[in-house]
mmCIF file of the N, C-alpha and C atoms, coordinates in Angstrom:
data_MODEL
# 
_entry.id   MODEL 
# 
loop_
_atom_site.group_PDB 
_atom_site.id 
_atom_site.type_symbol 
_atom_site.label_atom_id 
_atom_site.label_alt_id 
_atom_site.label_comp_id 
_atom_site.label_asym_id 
_atom_site.label_entity_id 
_atom_site.label_seq_id 
_atom_site.pdbx_PDB_ins_code 
_atom_site.Cartn_x 
_atom_site.Cartn_y 
_atom_site.Cartn_z 
_atom_site.occupancy 
_atom_site.B_iso_or_equiv 
_atom_site.pdbx_formal_charge 
_atom_site.auth_seq_id 
_atom_site.auth_comp_id 
_atom_site.auth_asym_id 
_atom_site.auth_atom_id 
_atom_site.pdbx_PDB_model_num 
ATOM 1   N N  . MET A 1 1  ? 1.463   -10.338 -3.460  1.00 0.00 ? 1  MET A N  1 
ATOM 2   C CA . MET A 1 1  ? 2.289   -10.398 -4.621  1.00 0.00 ? 1  MET A CA 1 
ATOM 3   C C  . MET A 1 1  ? 3.566   -9.583  -4.414  1.00 0.00 ? 1  MET A C  1 
ATOM 4   N N  . GLY A 1 2  ? 3.694   -9.021  -3.168  1.00 0.00 ? 2  GLY A N  1 
ATOM 5   C CA . GLY A 1 2  ? 4.944   -8.319  -2.837  1.00 0.00 ? 2  GLY A CA 1 
ATOM 6   C C  . GLY A 1 2  ? 5.214   -7.124  -3.742  1.00 0.00 ? 2  GLY A C  1 
ATOM 7   N N  . SER A 1 3  ? 6.444   -7.071  -4.224  1.00 0.00 ? 3  SER A N  1 
ATOM 8   C CA . SER A 1 3  ? 6.870   -5.878  -5.009  1.00 0.00 ? 3  SER A CA 1 
ATOM 9   C C  . SER A 1 3  ? 6.151   -5.787  -6.386  1.00 0.00 ? 3  SER A C  1 
ATOM 10  N N  . THR A 1 4  ? 5.443   -6.818  -6.780  1.00 0.00 ? 4  THR A N  1 
ATOM 11  C CA . THR A 1 4  ? 4.689   -6.769  -8.039  1.00 0.00 ? 4  THR A CA 1 
ATOM 12  C C  . THR A 1 4  ? 3.487   -5.903  -7.914  1.00 0.00 ? 4  THR A C  1 
ATOM 13  N N  . GLY A 1 5  ? 2.826   -5.902  -6.710  1.00 0.00 ? 5  GLY A N  1 
ATOM 14  C CA . GLY A 1 5  ? 1.652   -5.109  -6.510  1.00 0.00 ? 5  GLY A CA 1 
ATOM 15  C C  . GLY A 1 5  ? 0.560   -6.006  -5.941  1.00 0.00 ? 5  GLY A C  1 
ATOM 16  N N  . ALA A 1 6  ? -0.649  -5.775  -6.408  1.00 0.00 ? 6  ALA A N  1 
ATOM 17  C CA . ALA A 1 6  ? -1.830  -6.563  -5.933  1.00 0.00 ? 6  ALA A CA 1 
ATOM 18  C C  . ALA A 1 6  ? -2.758  -6.757  -7.097  1.00 0.00 ? 6  ALA A C  1 
ATOM 19  N N  . PHE A 1 7  ? -3.326  -7.923  -7.150  1.00 0.00 ? 7  PHE A N  1 
ATOM 20  C CA . PHE A 1 7  ? -4.297  -8.264  -8.235  1.00 0.00 ? 7  PHE A CA 1 
ATOM 21  C C  . PHE A 1 7  ? -5.695  -8.134  -7.665  1.00 0.00 ? 7  PHE A C  1 
ATOM 22  N N  . ILE A 1 8  ? -6.576  -7.412  -8.366  1.00 0.00 ? 8  ILE A N  1 
ATOM 23  C CA . ILE A 1 8  ? -7.935  -7.192  -7.913  1.00 0.00 ? 8  ILE A CA 1 
ATOM 24  C C  . ILE A 1 8  ? -8.828  -7.997  -8.907  1.00 0.00 ? 8  ILE A C  1 
ATOM 25  N N  . PHE A 1 9  ? -9.801  -8.726  -8.375  1.00 0.00 ? 9  PHE A N  1 
ATOM 26  C CA . PHE A 1 9  ? -10.815 -9.353  -9.204  1.00 0.00 ? 9  PHE A CA 1 
ATOM 27  C C  . PHE A 1 9  ? -12.159 -9.030  -8.561  1.00 0.00 ? 9  PHE A C  1 
ATOM 28  N N  . SER A 1 10 ? -12.832 -8.064  -9.166  1.00 0.00 ? 10 SER A N  1 
ATOM 29  C CA . SER A 1 10 ? -14.145 -7.634  -8.580  1.00 0.00 ? 10 SER A CA 1 
ATOM 30  C C  . SER A 1 10 ? -15.019 -7.131  -9.702  1.00 0.00 ? 10 SER A C  1 
ATOM 31  N N  . GLU A 1 11 ? -16.255 -6.831  -9.373  1.00 0.00 ? 11 GLU A N  1 
ATOM 32  C CA . GLU A 1 11 ? -17.196 -6.219  -10.376 1.00 0.00 ? 11 GLU A CA 1 
ATOM 33  C C  . GLU A 1 11 ? -16.743 -4.867  -10.753 1.00 0.00 ? 11 GLU A C  1 
ATOM 34  N N  . GLU A 1 12 ? -16.075 -4.113  -9.829  1.00 0.00 ? 12 GLU A N  1 
ATOM 35  C CA . GLU A 1 12 ? -15.560 -2.737  -10.074 1.00 0.00 ? 12 GLU A CA 1 
ATOM 36  C C  . GLU A 1 12 ? -14.348 -2.766  -10.985 1.00 0.00 ? 12 GLU A C  1 
ATOM 37  N N  . TYR A 1 13 ? -13.375 -3.662  -10.763 1.00 0.00 ? 13 TYR A N  1 
ATOM 38  C CA . TYR A 1 13 ? -12.161 -3.579  -11.463 1.00 0.00 ? 13 TYR A CA 1 
ATOM 39  C C  . TYR A 1 13 ? -11.487 -5.015  -11.409 1.00 0.00 ? 13 TYR A C  1 
ATOM 40  N N  . THR A 1 14 ? -10.877 -5.367  -12.468 1.00 0.00 ? 14 THR A N  1 
ATOM 41  C CA . THR A 1 14 ? -10.108 -6.570  -12.557 1.00 0.00 ? 14 THR A CA 1 
ATOM 42  C C  . THR A 1 14 ? -8.764  -6.280  -13.161 1.00 0.00 ? 14 THR A C  1 
ATOM 43  N N  . GLY A 1 15 ? -7.664  -6.556  -12.470 1.00 0.00 ? 15 GLY A N  1 
ATOM 44  C CA . GLY A 1 15 ? -6.366  -6.323  -12.976 1.00 0.00 ? 15 GLY A CA 1 
ATOM 45  C C  . GLY A 1 15 ? -5.294  -6.114  -11.889 1.00 0.00 ? 15 GLY A C  1 
ATOM 46  N N  . LEU A 1 16 ? -4.078  -5.943  -12.363 1.00 0.00 ? 16 LEU A N  1 
ATOM 47  C CA . LEU A 1 16 ? -2.984  -5.702  -11.473 1.00 0.00 ? 16 LEU A CA 1 
ATOM 48  C C  . LEU A 1 16 ? -2.887  -4.214  -11.149 1.00 0.00 ? 16 LEU A C  1 
ATOM 49  N N  . VAL A 1 17 ? -2.670  -3.981  -9.857  1.00 0.00 ? 17 VAL A N  1 
ATOM 50  C CA . VAL A 1 17 ? -2.364  -2.603  -9.438  1.00 0.00 ? 17 VAL A CA 1 
ATOM 51  C C  . VAL A 1 17 ? -0.895  -2.630  -9.016  1.00 0.00 ? 17 VAL A C  1 
ATOM 52  N N  . SER A 1 18 ? -0.055  -2.046  -9.770  1.00 0.00 ? 18 SER A N  1 
ATOM 53  C CA . SER A 1 18 ? 1.384   -2.124  -9.581  1.00 0.00 ? 18 SER A CA 1 
ATOM 54  C C  . SER A 1 18 ? 1.855   -1.405  -8.260  1.00 0.00 ? 18 SER A C  1 
ATOM 55  N N  . ALA A 1 19 ? 2.870   -1.899  -7.684  1.00 0.00 ? 19 ALA A N  1 
ATOM 56  C CA . ALA A 1 19 ? 3.484   -1.263  -6.536  1.00 0.00 ? 19 ALA A CA 1 
ATOM 57  C C  . ALA A 1 19 ? 4.613   -0.383  -6.976  1.00 0.00 ? 19 ALA A C  1 
ATOM 58  N N  . PRO A 1 20 ? 4.818   0.728   -6.263  1.00 0.00 ? 20 PRO A N  1 
ATOM 59  C CA . PRO A 1 20 ? 5.971   1.550   -6.621  1.00 0.00 ? 20 PRO A CA 1 
ATOM 60  C C  . PRO A 1 20 ? 7.256   0.814   -6.422  1.00 0.00 ? 20 PRO A C  1 
ATOM 61  N N  . LYS A 1 21 ? 8.281   1.123   -7.204  1.00 0.00 ? 21 LYS A N  1 
ATOM 62  C CA . LYS A 1 21 ? 9.568   0.484   -7.045  1.00 0.00 ? 21 LYS A CA 1 
ATOM 63  C C  . LYS A 1 21 ? 10.420  1.306   -5.998  1.00 0.00 ? 21 LYS A C  1 
ATOM 64  N N  . VAL A 1 22 ? 10.812  0.641   -4.986  1.00 0.00 ? 22 VAL A N  1 
ATOM 65  C CA . VAL A 1 22 ? 11.671  1.222   -3.924  1.00 0.00 ? 22 VAL A CA 1 
ATOM 66  C C  . VAL A 1 22 ? 12.860  0.314   -3.590  1.00 0.00 ? 22 VAL A C  1 
ATOM 67  N N  . ASN A 1 23 ? 13.794  0.850   -2.881  1.00 0.00 ? 23 ASN A N  1 
ATOM 68  C CA . ASN A 1 23 ? 14.885  0.047   -2.338  1.00 0.00 ? 23 ASN A CA 1 
ATOM 69  C C  . ASN A 1 23 ? 14.481  -0.463  -0.949  1.00 0.00 ? 23 ASN A C  1 
ATOM 70  N N  . ALA A 1 24 ? 14.078  -1.707  -0.883  1.00 0.00 ? 24 ALA A N  1 
ATOM 71  C CA . ALA A 1 24 ? 13.653  -2.353  0.355   1.00 0.00 ? 24 ALA A CA 1 
ATOM 72  C C  . ALA A 1 24 ? 14.897  -2.670  1.254   1.00 0.00 ? 24 ALA A C  1 
ATOM 73  N N  . VAL A 1 25 ? 14.657  -2.311  2.583   1.00 0.00 ? 25 VAL A N  1 
ATOM 74  C CA . VAL A 1 25 ? 15.630  -2.638  3.534   1.00 0.00 ? 25 VAL A CA 1 
ATOM 75  C C  . VAL A 1 25 ? 15.140  -3.630  4.619   1.00 0.00 ? 25 VAL A C  1 
ATOM 76  N N  . ASP A 1 26 ? 13.738  -3.625  4.803   1.00 0.00 ? 26 ASP A N  1 
ATOM 77  C CA . ASP A 1 26 ? 13.211  -4.474  5.817   1.00 0.00 ? 26 ASP A CA 1 
ATOM 78  C C  . ASP A 1 26 ? 11.733  -4.603  5.507   1.00 0.00 ? 26 ASP A C  1 
ATOM 79  N N  . THR A 1 27 ? 11.280  -5.864  5.273   1.00 0.00 ? 27 THR A N  1 
ATOM 80  C CA . THR A 1 27 ? 9.895   -6.075  4.864   1.00 0.00 ? 27 THR A CA 1 
ATOM 81  C C  . THR A 1 27 ? 8.984   -6.349  6.083   1.00 0.00 ? 27 THR A C  1 
ATOM 82  N N  . THR A 1 28 ? 9.550   -6.295  7.337   1.00 0.00 ? 28 THR A N  1 
ATOM 83  C CA . THR A 1 28 ? 8.725   -6.529  8.484   1.00 0.00 ? 28 THR A CA 1 
ATOM 84  C C  . THR A 1 28 ? 7.604   -5.521  8.536   1.00 0.00 ? 28 THR A C  1 
ATOM 85  N N  . GLY A 1 29 ? 6.399   -6.028  8.657   1.00 0.00 ? 29 GLY A N  1 
ATOM 86  C CA . GLY A 1 29 ? 5.225   -5.153  8.768   1.00 0.00 ? 29 GLY A CA 1 
ATOM 87  C C  . GLY A 1 29 ? 4.639   -4.637  7.481   1.00 0.00 ? 29 GLY A C  1 
ATOM 88  N N  . ALA A 1 30 ? 5.220   -5.034  6.348   1.00 0.00 ? 30 ALA A N  1 
ATOM 89  C CA . ALA A 1 30 ? 4.664   -4.524  5.078   1.00 0.00 ? 30 ALA A CA 1 
ATOM 90  C C  . ALA A 1 30 ? 3.239   -5.018  4.843   1.00 0.00 ? 30 ALA A C  1 
ATOM 91  N N  . GLY A 1 31 ? 2.978   -6.289  5.102   1.00 0.00 ? 31 GLY A N  1 
ATOM 92  C CA . GLY A 1 31 ? 1.633   -6.820  4.913   1.00 0.00 ? 31 GLY A CA 1 
ATOM 93  C C  . GLY A 1 31 ? 0.621   -6.148  5.868   1.00 0.00 ? 31 GLY A C  1 
ATOM 94  N N  . ASP A 1 32 ? 1.007   -5.955  7.100   1.00 0.00 ? 32 ASP A N  1 
ATOM 95  C CA . ASP A 1 32 ? 0.104   -5.258  8.042   1.00 0.00 ? 32 ASP A CA 1 
ATOM 96  C C  . ASP A 1 32 ? -0.126  -3.823  7.587   1.00 0.00 ? 32 ASP A C  1 
ATOM 97  N N  . THR A 1 33 ? 0.868   -3.168  7.078   1.00 0.00 ? 33 THR A N  1 
ATOM 98  C CA . THR A 1 33 ? 0.724   -1.771  6.591   1.00 0.00 ? 33 THR A CA 1 
ATOM 99  C C  . THR A 1 33 ? -0.243  -1.774  5.422   1.00 0.00 ? 33 THR A C  1 
ATOM 100 N N  . PHE A 1 34 ? -0.038  -2.724  4.514   1.00 0.00 ? 34 PHE A N  1 
ATOM 101 C CA . PHE A 1 34 ? -0.970  -2.799  3.335   1.00 0.00 ? 34 PHE A CA 1 
ATOM 102 C C  . PHE A 1 34 ? -2.425  -2.983  3.840   1.00 0.00 ? 34 PHE A C  1 
ATOM 103 N N  . CYS A 1 35 ? -2.591  -3.993  4.702   1.00 0.00 ? 35 CYS A N  1 
ATOM 104 C CA . CYS A 1 35 ? -4.067  -4.272  5.145   1.00 0.00 ? 35 CYS A CA 1 
ATOM 105 C C  . CYS A 1 35 ? -4.638  -3.090  5.916   1.00 0.00 ? 35 CYS A C  1 
ATOM 106 N N  . GLY A 1 36 ? -3.896  -2.413  6.716   1.00 0.00 ? 36 GLY A N  1 
ATOM 107 C CA . GLY A 1 36 ? -4.393  -1.313  7.486   1.00 0.00 ? 36 GLY A CA 1 
ATOM 108 C C  . GLY A 1 36 ? -4.760  -0.153  6.557   1.00 0.00 ? 36 GLY A C  1 
ATOM 109 N N  . ALA A 1 37 ? -3.836  0.144   5.627   1.00 0.00 ? 37 ALA A N  1 
ATOM 110 C CA . ALA A 1 37 ? -4.121  1.276   4.654   1.00 0.00 ? 37 ALA A CA 1 
ATOM 111 C C  . ALA A 1 37 ? -5.321  0.880   3.792   1.00 0.00 ? 37 ALA A C  1 
ATOM 112 N N  . LEU A 1 38 ? -5.391  -0.315  3.322   1.00 0.00 ? 38 LEU A N  1 
ATOM 113 C CA . LEU A 1 38 ? -6.564  -0.727  2.475   1.00 0.00 ? 38 LEU A CA 1 
ATOM 114 C C  . LEU A 1 38 ? -7.854  -0.637  3.260   1.00 0.00 ? 38 LEU A C  1 
ATOM 115 N N  . THR A 1 39 ? -7.859  -1.016  4.550   1.00 0.00 ? 39 THR A N  1 
ATOM 116 C CA . THR A 1 39 ? -9.044  -1.004  5.388   1.00 0.00 ? 39 THR A CA 1 
ATOM 117 C C  . THR A 1 39 ? -9.492  0.496   5.551   1.00 0.00 ? 39 THR A C  1 
ATOM 118 N N  . VAL A 1 40 ? -8.559  1.357   5.819   1.00 0.00 ? 40 VAL A N  1 
ATOM 119 C CA . VAL A 1 40 ? -8.908  2.764   5.998   1.00 0.00 ? 40 VAL A CA 1 
ATOM 120 C C  . VAL A 1 40 ? -9.613  3.356   4.722   1.00 0.00 ? 40 VAL A C  1 
ATOM 121 N N  . MET A 1 41 ? -8.923  3.074   3.612   1.00 0.00 ? 41 MET A N  1 
ATOM 122 C CA . MET A 1 41 ? -9.457  3.627   2.348   1.00 0.00 ? 41 MET A CA 1 
ATOM 123 C C  . MET A 1 41 ? -10.828 3.068   1.961   1.00 0.00 ? 41 MET A C  1 
ATOM 124 N N  . ILE A 1 42 ? -11.037 1.719   2.222   1.00 0.00 ? 42 ILE A N  1 
ATOM 125 C CA . ILE A 1 42 ? -12.310 1.097   1.954   1.00 0.00 ? 42 ILE A CA 1 
ATOM 126 C C  . ILE A 1 42 ? -13.385 1.633   2.889   1.00 0.00 ? 42 ILE A C  1 
ATOM 127 N N  . SER A 1 43 ? -13.013 1.861   4.136   1.00 0.00 ? 43 SER A N  1 
ATOM 128 C CA . SER A 1 43 ? -14.003 2.399   5.092   1.00 0.00 ? 43 SER A CA 1 
ATOM 129 C C  . SER A 1 43 ? -14.418 3.823   4.728   1.00 0.00 ? 43 SER A C  1 
ATOM 130 N N  . GLU A 1 44 ? -13.495 4.584   3.992   1.00 0.00 ? 44 GLU A N  1 
ATOM 131 C CA . GLU A 1 44 ? -13.799 5.923   3.599   1.00 0.00 ? 44 GLU A CA 1 
ATOM 132 C C  . GLU A 1 44 ? -14.477 5.919   2.177   1.00 0.00 ? 44 GLU A C  1 
ATOM 133 N N  . ARG A 1 45 ? -14.796 4.756   1.788   1.00 0.00 ? 45 ARG A N  1 
ATOM 134 C CA . ARG A 1 45 ? -15.635 4.557   0.472   1.00 0.00 ? 45 ARG A CA 1 
ATOM 135 C C  . ARG A 1 45 ? -14.785 4.955   -0.767  1.00 0.00 ? 45 ARG A C  1 
ATOM 136 N N  . SER A 1 46 ? -13.501 4.760   -0.768  1.00 0.00 ? 46 SER A N  1 
ATOM 137 C CA . SER A 1 46 ? -12.670 4.981   -1.949  1.00 0.00 ? 46 SER A CA 1 
ATOM 138 C C  . SER A 1 46 ? -12.963 3.902   -2.970  1.00 0.00 ? 46 SER A C  1 
ATOM 139 N N  . LYS A 1 47 ? -12.755 4.202   -4.247  1.00 0.00 ? 47 LYS A N  1 
ATOM 140 C CA . LYS A 1 47 ? -12.801 3.133   -5.197  1.00 0.00 ? 47 LYS A CA 1 
ATOM 141 C C  . LYS A 1 47 ? -11.784 2.107   -4.911  1.00 0.00 ? 47 LYS A C  1 
ATOM 142 N N  . LEU A 1 48 ? -12.102 0.828   -5.182  1.00 0.00 ? 48 LEU A N  1 
ATOM 143 C CA . LEU A 1 48 ? -11.235 -0.286  -4.820  1.00 0.00 ? 48 LEU A CA 1 
ATOM 144 C C  . LEU A 1 48 ? -9.797  -0.141  -5.424  1.00 0.00 ? 48 LEU A C  1 
ATOM 145 N N  . GLU A 1 49 ? -9.730  0.210   -6.673  1.00 0.00 ? 49 GLU A N  1 
ATOM 146 C CA . GLU A 1 49 ? -8.475  0.388   -7.363  1.00 0.00 ? 49 GLU A CA 1 
ATOM 147 C C  . GLU A 1 49 ? -7.602  1.529   -6.697  1.00 0.00 ? 49 GLU A C  1 
ATOM 148 N N  . ASP A 1 50 ? -8.326  2.600   -6.265  1.00 0.00 ? 50 ASP A N  1 
ATOM 149 C CA . ASP A 1 50 ? -7.573  3.715   -5.574  1.00 0.00 ? 50 ASP A CA 1 
ATOM 150 C C  . ASP A 1 50 ? -7.157  3.216   -4.175  1.00 0.00 ? 50 ASP A C  1 
ATOM 151 N N  . ALA A 1 51 ? -7.967  2.460   -3.519  1.00 0.00 ? 51 ALA A N  1 
ATOM 152 C CA . ALA A 1 51 ? -7.612  2.015   -2.186  1.00 0.00 ? 51 ALA A CA 1 
ATOM 153 C C  . ALA A 1 51 ? -6.434  1.054   -2.245  1.00 0.00 ? 51 ALA A C  1 
ATOM 154 N N  . VAL A 1 52 ? -6.379  0.181   -3.252  1.00 0.00 ? 52 VAL A N  1 
ATOM 155 C CA . VAL A 1 52 ? -5.263  -0.724  -3.331  1.00 0.00 ? 52 VAL A CA 1 
ATOM 156 C C  . VAL A 1 52 ? -3.994  0.006   -3.718  1.00 0.00 ? 52 VAL A C  1 
ATOM 157 N N  . SER A 1 53 ? -4.079  1.023   -4.600  1.00 0.00 ? 53 SER A N  1 
ATOM 158 C CA . SER A 1 53 ? -2.958  1.809   -4.945  1.00 0.00 ? 53 SER A CA 1 
ATOM 159 C C  . SER A 1 53 ? -2.404  2.503   -3.714  1.00 0.00 ? 53 SER A C  1 
ATOM 160 N N  . PHE A 1 54 ? -3.280  3.043   -2.882  1.00 0.00 ? 54 PHE A N  1 
ATOM 161 C CA . PHE A 1 54 ? -2.885  3.744   -1.629  1.00 0.00 ? 54 PHE A CA 1 
ATOM 162 C C  . PHE A 1 54 ? -2.141  2.733   -0.699  1.00 0.00 ? 54 PHE A C  1 
ATOM 163 N N  . ALA A 1 55 ? -2.742  1.556   -0.581  1.00 0.00 ? 55 ALA A N  1 
ATOM 164 C CA . ALA A 1 55 ? -2.216  0.492   0.243   1.00 0.00 ? 55 ALA A CA 1 
ATOM 165 C C  . ALA A 1 55 ? -0.838  0.003   -0.236  1.00 0.00 ? 55 ALA A C  1 
ATOM 166 N N  . ASN A 1 56 ? -0.716  -0.193  -1.564  1.00 0.00 ? 56 ASN A N  1 
ATOM 167 C CA . ASN A 1 56 ? 0.552   -0.587  -2.169  1.00 0.00 ? 56 ASN A CA 1 
ATOM 168 C C  . ASN A 1 56 ? 1.670   0.427   -1.833  1.00 0.00 ? 56 ASN A C  1 
ATOM 169 N N  . THR A 1 57 ? 1.234   1.754   -1.941  1.00 0.00 ? 57 THR A N  1 
ATOM 170 C CA . THR A 1 57 ? 2.216   2.768   -1.697  1.00 0.00 ? 57 THR A CA 1 
ATOM 171 C C  . THR A 1 57 ? 2.661   2.784   -0.256  1.00 0.00 ? 57 THR A C  1 
ATOM 172 N N  . ALA A 1 58 ? 1.685   2.675   0.620   1.00 0.00 ? 58 ALA A N  1 
ATOM 173 C CA . ALA A 1 58 ? 1.953   2.632   2.107   1.00 0.00 ? 58 ALA A CA 1 
ATOM 174 C C  . ALA A 1 58 ? 2.973   1.564   2.379   1.00 0.00 ? 58 ALA A C  1 
ATOM 175 N N  . ALA A 1 59 ? 2.678   0.343   1.833   1.00 0.00 ? 59 ALA A N  1 
ATOM 176 C CA . ALA A 1 59 ? 3.484   -0.842  2.091   1.00 0.00 ? 59 ALA A CA 1 
ATOM 177 C C  . ALA A 1 59 ? 4.975   -0.584  1.491   1.00 0.00 ? 59 ALA A C  1 
ATOM 178 N N  . ALA A 1 60 ? 4.973   0.000   0.313   1.00 0.00 ? 60 ALA A N  1 
ATOM 179 C CA . ALA A 1 60 ? 6.253   0.279   -0.303  1.00 0.00 ? 60 ALA A CA 1 
ATOM 180 C C  . ALA A 1 60 ? 7.122   1.238   0.530   1.00 0.00 ? 60 ALA A C  1 
ATOM 181 N N  . ILE A 1 61 ? 6.475   2.290   1.034   1.00 0.00 ? 61 ILE A N  1 
ATOM 182 C CA . ILE A 1 61 ? 7.210   3.200   1.907   1.00 0.00 ? 61 ILE A CA 1 
ATOM 183 C C  . ILE A 1 61 ? 7.693   2.475   3.107   1.00 0.00 ? 61 ILE A C  1 
ATOM 184 N N  . SER A 1 62 ? 6.876   1.645   3.696   1.00 0.00 ? 62 SER A N  1 
ATOM 185 C CA . SER A 1 62 ? 7.280   0.922   4.967   1.00 0.00 ? 62 SER A CA 1 
ATOM 186 C C  . SER A 1 62 ? 8.505   0.047   4.803   1.00 0.00 ? 62 SER A C  1 
ATOM 187 N N  . VAL A 1 63 ? 8.657   -0.545  3.612   1.00 0.00 ? 63 VAL A N  1 
ATOM 188 C CA . VAL A 1 63 ? 9.838   -1.416  3.447   1.00 0.00 ? 63 VAL A CA 1 
ATOM 189 C C  . VAL A 1 63 ? 11.129  -0.680  3.249   1.00 0.00 ? 63 VAL A C  1 
ATOM 190 N N  . THR A 1 64 ? 11.111  0.615   3.157   1.00 0.00 ? 64 THR A N  1 
ATOM 191 C CA . THR A 1 64 ? 12.273  1.478   3.005   1.00 0.00 ? 64 THR A CA 1 
ATOM 192 C C  . THR A 1 64 ? 12.836  1.849   4.455   1.00 0.00 ? 64 THR A C  1 
ATOM 193 N N  . ARG A 1 65 ? 12.153  1.414   5.426   1.00 0.00 ? 65 ARG A N  1 
ATOM 194 C CA . ARG A 1 65 ? 12.527  1.705   6.817   1.00 0.00 ? 65 ARG A CA 1 
ATOM 195 C C  . ARG A 1 65 ? 12.681  0.465   7.654   1.00 0.00 ? 65 ARG A C  1 
ATOM 196 N N  . PHE A 1 66 ? 13.378  0.527   8.719   1.00 0.00 ? 66 PHE A N  1 
ATOM 197 C CA . PHE A 1 66 ? 13.524  -0.641  9.624   1.00 0.00 ? 66 PHE A CA 1 
ATOM 198 C C  . PHE A 1 66 ? 12.438  -0.686  10.649  1.00 0.00 ? 66 PHE A C  1 
ATOM 199 N N  . GLY A 1 67 ? 12.046  -1.922  11.002  1.00 0.00 ? 67 GLY A N  1 
ATOM 200 C CA . GLY A 1 67 ? 11.063  -2.132  12.101  1.00 0.00 ? 67 GLY A CA 1 
ATOM 201 C C  . GLY A 1 67 ? 9.643   -2.311  11.551  1.00 0.00 ? 67 GLY A C  1 
ATOM 202 N N  . ALA A 1 68 ? 8.746   -2.517  12.451  1.00 0.00 ? 68 ALA A N  1 
ATOM 203 C CA . ALA A 1 68 ? 7.358   -2.694  12.089  1.00 0.00 ? 68 ALA A CA 1 
ATOM 204 C C  . ALA A 1 68 ? 6.605   -1.427  12.313  1.00 0.00 ? 68 ALA A C  1 
ATOM 205 N N  . GLN A 1 69 ? 6.243   -1.143  13.510  1.00 0.00 ? 69 GLN A N  1 
ATOM 206 C CA . GLN A 1 69 ? 5.411   0.086   13.799  1.00 0.00 ? 69 GLN A CA 1 
ATOM 207 C C  . GLN A 1 69 ? 6.139   1.337   13.366  1.00 0.00 ? 69 GLN A C  1 
ATOM 208 N N  . ALA A 1 70 ? 7.432   1.397   13.574  1.00 0.00 ? 70 ALA A N  1 
ATOM 209 C CA . ALA A 1 70 ? 8.203   2.586   13.202  1.00 0.00 ? 70 ALA A CA 1 
ATOM 210 C C  . ALA A 1 70 ? 8.247   2.843   11.682  1.00 0.00 ? 70 ALA A C  1 
ATOM 211 N N  . SER A 1 71 ? 7.977   1.800   10.892  1.00 0.00 ? 71 SER A N  1 
ATOM 212 C CA . SER A 1 71 ? 8.054   1.928   9.477   1.00 0.00 ? 71 SER A CA 1 
ATOM 213 C C  . SER A 1 71 ? 6.746   2.389   8.784   1.00 0.00 ? 71 SER A C  1 
ATOM 214 N N  . ILE A 1 72 ? 5.658   2.361   9.559   1.00 0.00 ? 72 ILE A N  1 
ATOM 215 C CA . ILE A 1 72 ? 4.395   2.720   8.961   1.00 0.00 ? 72 ILE A CA 1 
ATOM 216 C C  . ILE A 1 72 ? 4.298   4.176   8.641   1.00 0.00 ? 72 ILE A C  1 
ATOM 217 N N  . PRO A 1 73 ? 4.077   4.542   7.385   1.00 0.00 ? 73 PRO A N  1 
ATOM 218 C CA . PRO A 1 73 ? 3.960   5.937   6.986   1.00 0.00 ? 73 PRO A CA 1 
ATOM 219 C C  . PRO A 1 73 ? 2.654   6.594   7.420   1.00 0.00 ? 73 PRO A C  1 
ATOM 220 N N  . THR A 1 74 ? 2.699   7.888   7.528   1.00 0.00 ? 74 THR A N  1 
ATOM 221 C CA . THR A 1 74 ? 1.469   8.647   7.763   1.00 0.00 ? 74 THR A CA 1 
ATOM 222 C C  . THR A 1 74 ? 0.657   8.758   6.488   1.00 0.00 ? 74 THR A C  1 
ATOM 223 N N  . ARG A 1 75 ? -0.541  9.133   6.548   1.00 0.00 ? 75 ARG A N  1 
ATOM 224 C CA . ARG A 1 75 ? -1.323  9.402   5.395   1.00 0.00 ? 75 ARG A CA 1 
ATOM 225 C C  . ARG A 1 75 ? -0.687  10.481  4.490   1.00 0.00 ? 75 ARG A C  1 
ATOM 226 N N  . GLU A 1 76 ? -0.212  11.502  5.173   1.00 0.00 ? 76 GLU A N  1 
ATOM 227 C CA . GLU A 1 76 ? 0.394   12.569  4.385   1.00 0.00 ? 76 GLU A CA 1 
ATOM 228 C C  . GLU A 1 76 ? 1.634   12.055  3.595   1.00 0.00 ? 76 GLU A C  1 
ATOM 229 N N  . GLU A 1 77 ? 2.392   11.251  4.212   1.00 0.00 ? 77 GLU A N  1 
ATOM 230 C CA . GLU A 1 77 ? 3.583   10.722  3.477   1.00 0.00 ? 77 GLU A CA 1 
ATOM 231 C C  . GLU A 1 77 ? 3.106   9.862   2.234   1.00 0.00 ? 77 GLU A C  1 
ATOM 232 N N  . VAL A 1 78 ? 2.085   9.076   2.384   1.00 0.00 ? 78 VAL A N  1 
ATOM 233 C CA . VAL A 1 78 ? 1.622   8.335   1.280   1.00 0.00 ? 78 VAL A CA 1 
ATOM 234 C C  . VAL A 1 78 ? 1.056   9.178   0.212   1.00 0.00 ? 78 VAL A C  1 
ATOM 235 N N  . LEU A 1 79 ? 0.259   10.169  0.568   1.00 0.00 ? 79 LEU A N  1 
ATOM 236 C CA . LEU A 1 79 ? -0.335  11.141  -0.440  1.00 0.00 ? 79 LEU A CA 1 
ATOM 237 C C  . LEU A 1 79 ? 0.780   11.862  -1.156  1.00 0.00 ? 79 LEU A C  1 
ATOM 238 N N  . ASN A 1 80 ? 1.787   12.314  -0.445  1.00 0.00 ? 80 ASN A N  1 
ATOM 239 C CA . ASN A 1 80 ? 2.955   13.023  -1.067  1.00 0.00 ? 80 ASN A CA 1 
ATOM 240 C C  . ASN A 1 80 ? 3.682   12.117  -2.043  1.00 0.00 ? 80 ASN A C  1 
ATOM 241 N N  . PHE A 1 81 ? 3.852   10.856  -1.635  1.00 0.00 ? 81 PHE A N  1 
ATOM 242 C CA . PHE A 1 81 ? 4.511   9.921   -2.516  1.00 0.00 ? 81 PHE A CA 1 
ATOM 243 C C  . PHE A 1 81 ? 3.742   9.745   -3.833  1.00 0.00 ? 81 PHE A C  1 
ATOM 244 N N  . LEU A 1 82 ? 2.432   9.654   -3.663  1.00 0.00 ? 82 LEU A N  1 
ATOM 245 C CA . LEU A 1 82 ? 1.519   9.417   -4.842  1.00 0.00 ? 82 LEU A CA 1 
ATOM 246 C C  . LEU A 1 82 ? 1.498   10.633  -5.829  1.00 0.00 ? 82 LEU A C  1 
ATOM 247 N N  . LYS A 1 83 ? 1.884   11.823  -5.371  1.00 0.00 ? 83 LYS A N  1 
ATOM 248 C CA . LYS A 1 83 ? 1.898   12.985  -6.205  1.00 0.00 ? 83 LYS A CA 1 
ATOM 249 C C  . LYS A 1 83 ? 2.937   12.885  -7.245  1.00 0.00 ? 83 LYS A C  1 
# 
């Protein structure tokens, strides 16, 4: 759903998890960043809504930078953005 966020439909939670508003310069790798961040958080047993929020934020940060690999934020960057 891009800049809108991600919709979850599960037993845990159903609804839209909004993405942060940022000034996008390059969307290359945003989907990969989202999937990677979501996978990490799920593997660490985070609540699904929290995992999607983290992934949305990671992807949002990535689109503010150019490139694919170079645009992927660190965990610390995502956590700082969420504060």
